[in-house]
C-alpha positions as CSV (number, residue, x, y, z in Angstrom):
1,X,62.5,-96.9,38.9
2,X,63.2,-95.7,35.5
3,X,62.4,-92.4,33.4
4,X,60.1,-92.5,30.6
5,X,58.4,-89.8,28.2
6,X,54.8,-90.8,27.5
7,X,53.0,-88.7,24.7
8,X,49.7,-89.3,23.2
9,X,47.3,-87.6,20.8
10,X,43.7,-87.3,22.0
11,X,40.9,-87.2,19.6
12,X,39.4,-83.8,19.3
13,X,36.7,-83.6,21.8
14,X,34.9,-81.4,24.4
15,X,37.6,-80.2,27.0
16,X,35.8,-82.2,29.8
17,X,36.3,-85.4,27.9
18,X,39.9,-84.6,26.8
19,X,40.4,-84.0,30.8
20,X,39.0,-87.3,31.7
21,X,41.2,-89.2,29.3
22,X,44.4,-87.5,30.7
23,X,43.4,-88.1,34.3
24,X,42.5,-91.6,33.3
25,X,46.0,-92.5,32.3
26,X,47.7,-90.3,35.2
27,X,45.5,-92.6,37.6
28,X,46.6,-95.7,35.7
29,X,50.3,-94.9,36.0
30,X,49.8,-94.0,39.9
31,X,47.7,-97.3,40.4
32,X,50.6,-99.4,38.8
33,X,53.5,-98.0,41.0
34,X,54.7,-95.1,38.9
35,X,54.5,-91.3,39.3
36,X,54.0,-88.7,37.0
37,X,56.6,-86.0,37.4
38,X,55.2,-83.5,35.1
39,X,52.4,-83.1,32.6
40,X,52.6,-81.0,29.8
41,X,49.6,-80.1,27.5
42,X,50.5,-78.8,24.1
43,X,46.8,-78.2,23.1
44,X,45.1,-78.9,19.8
45,X,47.5,-79.0,17.0
46,X,47.0,-79.8,13.2
47,X,48.1,-83.2,12.2
48,X,50.5,-83.7,9.1
49,X,48.1,-86.1,7.7
50,X,44.7,-87.8,9.1
51,X,44.7,-90.3,11.5
52,X,41.4,-92.3,11.9
53,X,39.4,-89.6,9.9
54,X,41.0,-86.7,12.3
55,X,42.9,-83.8,11.1
56,X,43.6,-82.4,14.5
57,X,44.5,-83.9,17.9
58,X,45.3,-82.9,21.5
59,X,48.8,-83.4,22.4
60,X,49.7,-84.5,25.9
61,X,53.3,-85.3,27.1
62,X,54.0,-86.9,30.7
63,X,57.4,-87.3,32.3
64,X,57.0,-90.4,34.3
65,X,59.2,-92.6,36.9
66,X,57.9,-96.3,36.6
67,X,59.0,-99.9,36.7
68,X,58.8,-101.6,33.1
69,X,55.7,-103.7,34.1
70,X,53.9,-100.3,34.8
71,X,54.8,-98.9,31.5
72,X,53.7,-102.2,29.7
73,X,50.3,-101.9,31.4
74,X,49.9,-98.3,30.2
75,X,51.0,-99.2,26.6
76,X,48.4,-102.1,26.8
77,X,45.7,-99.8,27.8
78,X,46.7,-96.9,25.3
79,X,46.4,-99.4,22.4
80,X,42.7,-100.2,23.2
81,X,41.6,-96.7,24.2
82,X,39.5,-95.4,21.2
83,X,39.8,-92.0,22.3
84,X,43.5,-92.0,21.3
85,X,44.7,-91.3,17.9
86,X,48.6,-92.2,18.6
87,X,50.8,-92.7,21.7
88,X,54.5,-93.3,22.1
89,X,56.4,-94.3,25.1
90,X,60.3,-93.6,25.2
91,X,62.7,-94.6,28.0
92,X,65.0,-91.6,28.8
93,X,68.6,-92.0,29.5
94,X,69.9,-90.6,32.5
């Protein structure tokens, strides 16, 4: 298992919809054999520039222990999820 940081920006929506998106990715990581060590919700922030016609976004950071195959699947699903503005997955050196 390797350590990763997964950060993503959710479109500004109702709080219930944002929670559903965050839970979707938390469950996806767990279903693929990974664990979410910590979840840090930074909240709604103003973006430096508009992304997909949005000037604001809701930032979420996961610290994850997972295999590379799990991370590849999470990246694939994040790319096709319309509710996300941006995402980034970084491997943390130990």
